[in-house]
C-alpha positions as CSV (number, residue, x, y, z in Angstrom):
1,X,0.2,0.0,0.0
2,X,1.1,3.5,-0.7
3,X,0.6,4.7,2.9
4,X,3.2,2.0,4.0
5,X,5.6,2.7,1.2
6,X,5.6,6.6,1.9
7,X,6.4,6.1,5.7
8,X,9.0,3.7,5.2
9,X,10.8,6.0,2.5
10,X,10.4,9.0,4.5
11,X,11.6,7.2,7.7
12,X,14.7,6.0,6.0
13,X,15.5,9.5,4.7
14,X,15.4,10.8,8.0
15,X,18.1,8.3,9.4
16,X,21.3,10.2,7.9
17,X,21.0,13.2,9.5
18,X,-19.2,38.5,-1.0
19,X,-17.9,41.2,1.4
20,X,-19.9,43.2,3.8
21,X,-20.6,46.8,3.7
22,X,-17.1,48.5,4.7
23,X,-16.9,49.4,8.2
24,X,-17.6,53.4,8.7
25,X,-14.2,53.8,10.5
26,X,-11.2,52.7,8.7
27,X,-8.9,50.5,10.3
28,X,-5.1,50.7,10.0
29,X,-2.9,47.4,10.1
30,X,-0.4,47.8,12.7
31,X,2.4,45.3,12.0
32,X,3.8,43.6,14.9
33,X,7.3,45.1,15.9
34,X,10.3,43.0,15.4
35,X,12.0,41.7,18.7
36,X,15.7,41.5,18.8
37,X,17.3,38.3,20.1
38,X,20.2,39.0,22.3
39,X,23.4,37.4,20.8
40,X,21.9,35.9,17.9
41,X,24.3,36.0,15.1
42,X,24.3,34.2,11.8
43,X,27.0,31.6,11.6
44,X,29.8,32.3,9.3
45,X,29.8,29.1,8.0
46,X,26.2,28.9,7.0
47,X,23.7,31.4,5.1
48,X,24.7,35.1,5.3
49,X,22.5,37.8,5.2
50,X,23.4,38.6,1.6
51,X,22.7,35.2,0.5
52,X,19.0,35.3,2.2
53,X,16.2,35.6,0.0
54,X,15.5,38.8,-1.7
55,X,12.8,41.0,-0.8
56,X,10.1,42.7,-2.9
57,X,8.9,46.1,-2.0
58,X,5.3,46.3,-1.7
59,X,3.8,50.0,-2.4
60,X,1.3,51.2,0.3
61,X,-2.5,51.8,-0.3
62,X,-6.0,51.5,1.0
63,X,-8.3,48.6,0.3
64,X,-11.3,46.7,1.5
65,X,-10.4,43.2,2.9
66,X,-12.1,40.2,1.4
67,X,-13.9,39.8,-2.0
68,X,-17.6,40.6,-3.2
69,X,-19.6,37.3,-3.1
70,X,-16.9,35.5,-1.0
71,X,-17.5,33.6,2.2
72,X,-13.9,33.4,3.7
73,X,-12.2,36.2,5.5
74,X,-14.4,38.9,3.8
75,X,-14.6,41.3,6.6
76,X,-15.2,44.4,4.8
77,X,-12.9,46.5,6.9
78,X,-11.0,49.3,5.1
79,X,-7.4,48.9,5.7
80,X,-4.6,51.2,5.1
81,X,-1.2,49.7,4.3
82,X,2.1,51.6,4.5
83,X,4.9,50.5,2.0
84,X,6.9,47.5,3.3
85,X,9.1,44.6,2.0
86,X,8.0,41.1,1.8
87,X,10.3,38.0,1.2
88,X,10.2,37.0,-2.1
89,X,10.0,33.2,-1.1
90,X,8.8,31.3,1.8
91,X,11.6,30.7,4.5
92,X,13.3,27.4,3.3
93,X,14.8,24.4,5.3
94,X,18.2,25.7,4.6
95,X,17.5,29.0,5.8
96,X,15.9,28.1,8.8
97,X,18.8,25.7,9.8
98,X,21.1,28.6,9.7
99,X,19.0,30.3,12.4
100,X,19.2,26.9,14.4
101,X,23.1,26.8,14.0
102,X,23.2,30.2,15.4
103,X,21.3,29.0,18.6
104,X,18.7,31.6,17.8
105,X,15.8,29.2,16.7
106,X,14.6,25.9,17.9
107,X,14.7,23.0,15.4
108,X,11.8,22.5,13.1
109,X,9.9,19.6,14.7
110,X,9.5,16.1,13.2
111,X,5.9,15.9,14.1
112,X,2.7,17.7,13.5
113,X,0.5,19.3,16.3
114,X,-3.1,20.2,15.7
115,X,-5.0,20.2,19.2
116,X,-8.3,21.5,17.7
117,X,-8.8,19.2,14.8
118,X,-8.9,15.3,14.8
119,X,-6.1,14.6,12.4
120,X,-6.5,11.2,11.2
121,X,-3.4,9.1,11.2
122,X,-1.1,11.9,12.4
123,X,2.1,9.9,11.6
124,X,1.3,10.3,7.9
125,X,1.2,14.1,8.1
126,X,4.5,14.0,10.4
127,X,6.2,12.0,7.8
128,X,6.0,15.1,5.7
129,X,7.7,17.6,8.0
130,X,10.8,18.5,6.1
131,X,12.8,19.0,9.3
132,X,16.5,19.6,8.6
133,X,16.7,17.2,5.6
134,X,19.2,17.9,3.1
135,X,17.2,16.8,0.2
136,X,14.6,19.3,1.1
137,X,16.9,22.3,1.7
138,X,15.2,24.5,-1.0
139,X,11.6,23.5,0.2
140,X,9.8,25.7,2.8
141,X,10.4,24.9,6.3
142,X,7.2,23.3,7.9
143,X,6.0,22.0,11.2
144,X,7.1,25.1,13.0
145,X,4.8,26.9,15.5
146,X,4.1,30.7,15.4
147,X,6.9,31.6,18.1
148,X,9.5,29.4,16.1
149,X,8.5,31.6,13.0
150,X,8.6,34.9,14.8
151,X,12.2,33.9,16.3
152,X,13.4,33.3,12.8
153,X,12.3,36.6,11.4
154,X,13.6,38.5,14.2
155,X,16.9,36.9,14.1
156,X,17.0,37.9,10.3
157,X,16.3,41.4,11.3
158,X,12.6,41.2,10.1
159,X,9.3,40.3,11.5
160,X,6.2,38.4,10.4
161,X,3.8,40.3,8.1
162,X,0.3,41.2,9.3
163,X,-2.6,39.4,7.8
164,X,-3.6,42.9,6.1
165,X,-0.3,43.2,4.6
166,X,-0.1,39.6,3.3
167,X,-3.7,40.0,1.5
168,X,-2.4,43.5,0.3
169,X,0.5,41.9,-1.5
170,X,-1.2,38.8,-2.5
171,X,-4.2,40.6,-4.2
172,X,-1.8,42.9,-6.2
173,X,-2.7,46.0,-4.2
174,X,-5.3,48.1,-5.8
175,X,-5.9,45.6,-8.5
176,X,-7.7,43.4,-6.2
177,X,-7.2,40.0,-8.0
178,X,-8.9,36.8,-6.6
179,X,-5.3,34.9,-6.8
180,X,-1.8,36.3,-6.8
181,X,-1.6,35.6,-10.5
182,X,-4.8,37.3,-11.4
183,X,-8.4,35.9,-11.7
184,X,-7.7,32.8,-13.8
185,X,-8.5,29.3,-11.9
186,X,-5.4,27.8,-10.2
187,X,-5.1,24.9,-12.8
188,X,-1.5,23.8,-12.6
189,X,0.1,27.1,-11.7
190,X,0.5,26.5,-7.8
191,X,1.8,23.7,-5.8
192,X,-1.3,22.0,-4.5
193,X,-3.4,18.9,-4.8
194,X,-6.2,20.3,-6.9
195,X,-7.4,18.4,-10.2
196,X,-5.8,19.3,-13.2
197,X,-8.0,21.5,-15.6
198,X,-9.9,22.5,-12.5
199,X,-12.8,20.1,-12.9
200,X,-15.2,20.2,-10.1
201,X,-13.1,19.9,-6.9
202,X,-12.5,16.4,-5.2
203,X,-15.0,16.5,-2.4
204,X,-12.9,14.1,-0.2
205,X,-10.2,15.4,1.9
206,X,-6.5,14.8,1.1
207,X,-6.2,12.0,3.6
208,X,-9.5,10.4,2.3
209,X,-8.0,10.5,-1.5
210,X,-4.6,9.1,-0.4
211,X,-6.2,6.1,1.4
212,X,-8.4,5.5,-1.9
213,X,-5.5,5.4,-3.7
214,X,-3.8,3.0,-1.3
215,X,-6.6,0.5,-1.6
216,X,-6.1,-0.4,-5.2
217,X,-3.1,-1.0,-7.5
218,X,-1.7,2.3,-8.5
219,X,-2.3,1.4,-12.1
220,X,-6.0,0.9,-11.8
221,X,-8.2,3.6,-12.9
222,X,-9.6,4.1,-9.5
223,X,-6.2,4.8,-8.1
224,X,-5.3,7.1,-10.9
225,X,-8.3,9.1,-10.3
226,X,-7.8,9.4,-6.6
227,X,-4.1,10.5,-7.2
228,X,-4.9,13.0,-9.8
229,X,-3.2,16.1,-8.6
230,X,-2.4,14.7,-5.3
231,X,0.9,15.8,-3.7
232,X,2.9,14.2,-1.1
233,X,4.7,17.1,0.6
234,X,6.0,20.5,-0.3
235,X,7.6,21.6,-3.6
236,X,10.7,23.6,-3.9
237,X,10.2,27.2,-3.3
238,X,9.8,29.4,-6.4
239,X,9.3,26.3,-8.5
240,X,5.9,27.4,-10.0
241,X,6.5,30.8,-11.5
242,X,3.0,30.8,-13.2
243,X,1.7,31.4,-9.5
244,X,3.9,34.6,-9.0
245,X,2.3,37.7,-8.1
246,X,2.6,40.9,-10.3
247,X,5.5,42.1,-8.3
248,X,7.1,38.5,-8.5
249,X,6.4,37.2,-5.1
250,X,6.4,33.5,-4.9
251,X,4.1,30.9,-3.9
252,X,1.6,33.2,-2.1
253,X,-1.1,30.6,-2.8
254,X,-0.2,27.0,-2.3
255,X,3.0,25.1,-1.0
256,X,2.4,26.0,2.7
257,X,0.0,28.4,4.5
258,X,2.0,31.1,6.0
259,X,2.0,32.3,9.7
260,X,1.0,36.0,10.1
261,X,1.6,38.3,13.1
262,X,-2.4,38.8,13.5
263,X,-4.1,37.7,16.3
264,X,-7.7,36.5,16.6
265,X,-10.0,34.8,19.1
266,X,-12.2,31.7,18.4
267,X,-15.3,30.5,20.7
268,X,-16.0,34.1,22.4
269,X,-19.5,34.5,23.3
270,X,-21.9,37.0,21.8
271,X,-20.5,40.0,23.8
272,X,-17.0,39.0,22.8
273,X,-15.8,37.5,25.9
274,X,-14.2,34.3,26.5
275,X,-12.5,32.3,23.7
276,X,-9.2,31.1,22.8
277,X,-6.2,33.0,21.1
278,X,-5.4,31.9,17.6
279,X,-2.9,33.4,14.9
280,X,-3.9,34.1,11.4
281,X,-2.3,32.1,8.5
282,X,-2.7,32.5,4.9
283,X,-2.3,31.2,1.4
284,X,-3.4,27.6,1.3
285,X,-1.0,24.7,1.1
286,X,0.3,21.5,-1.1
287,X,-2.7,19.4,0.5
288,X,-5.5,21.8,-0.6
289,X,-7.7,20.9,-3.5
290,X,-10.5,23.3,-3.6
291,X,-9.7,26.5,-5.7
292,X,-11.6,28.7,-3.0
293,X,-8.9,27.9,-0.4
294,X,-6.3,29.6,-2.5
295,X,-8.2,32.7,-2.8
296,X,-6.3,35.8,-1.4
297,X,-9.0,36.4,1.1
298,X,-9.0,33.0,2.7
299,X,-7.9,32.7,6.2
300,X,-7.0,29.8,8.4
301,X,-7.1,30.2,12.4
302,X,-4.6,28.1,14.2
303,X,-3.5,27.9,17.7
304,X,0.0,29.6,18.2
305,X,1.4,26.0,19.1
306,X,0.1,24.2,16.1
307,X,2.5,22.6,13.9
308,X,1.5,21.5,10.3
309,X,3.2,19.8,7.4
310,X,1.3,22.4,5.2
311,X,2.1,25.3,7.6
312,X,5.2,27.6,7.3
313,X,6.0,31.3,7.0
314,X,7.8,34.4,5.1
315,X,9.0,37.5,6.8
316,X,8.4,41.3,6.0
317,X,10.0,44.4,7.2
318,X,9.1,48.2,7.0
319,X,10.5,50.4,4.2
């Protein structure tokens, strides 16, 4: 079965080493200030500041969050964004490892952690954590929680982008595109598990499709149908240029969801009391197969200590 094959292979690899009416009062996005980690210096034997990924300058402006007719993250709030810089790519395994060697970051985990969701067979998802694998050095780092993402950005002299900044960059500013590349369907542009040709999206979850493909010989029509577009982990960053934004930012849709600095609350009562704190993630990931999930207005709410095989980050800084 493919399930057993995947786990055995990855285990061996680890051995060597519609928007509402806008709010009347405009809200201004306040990015989280970078925190300096005392004594954290890049290792001379590893990635230097000049070798880290280039940043793209994002012009400022004002926009209404969300999308008319949408149903996810469409707050209708008017947001003013100051100019800022955003990493061209998601932070990679190799780049994150440099921070670990500098003793400024905790190692990426070998396991996922999703306390609020009943993740089926977590060992399958944990096997897709990139950790510090040399063969995944150019893949996005994943299986890191919010604090780990924040620590890396601070070490690099940057910060996490706010959710508002992230959406502004992904929607190409005032153009207000549905996806980073424009309004066309995802098709084969991003790193995701959507069906080729964007036929009706597969209703079953990634895991259900994976098991279905495991129940038959891979050569059978049923197995091939279940496997159509299905990925078994991340892609190298910047390997899907057709998914670039107009300014050349890579992988804003697909590959991994991206932590932001923005905090939220879930489970509050009608008065806004109680509930549990969450951090907003953006962009969709390699396991997603519904085009709606890749829309620039879509948000995910994660516990700060969540870790996912489809969850990573990129950094930002003020101009």
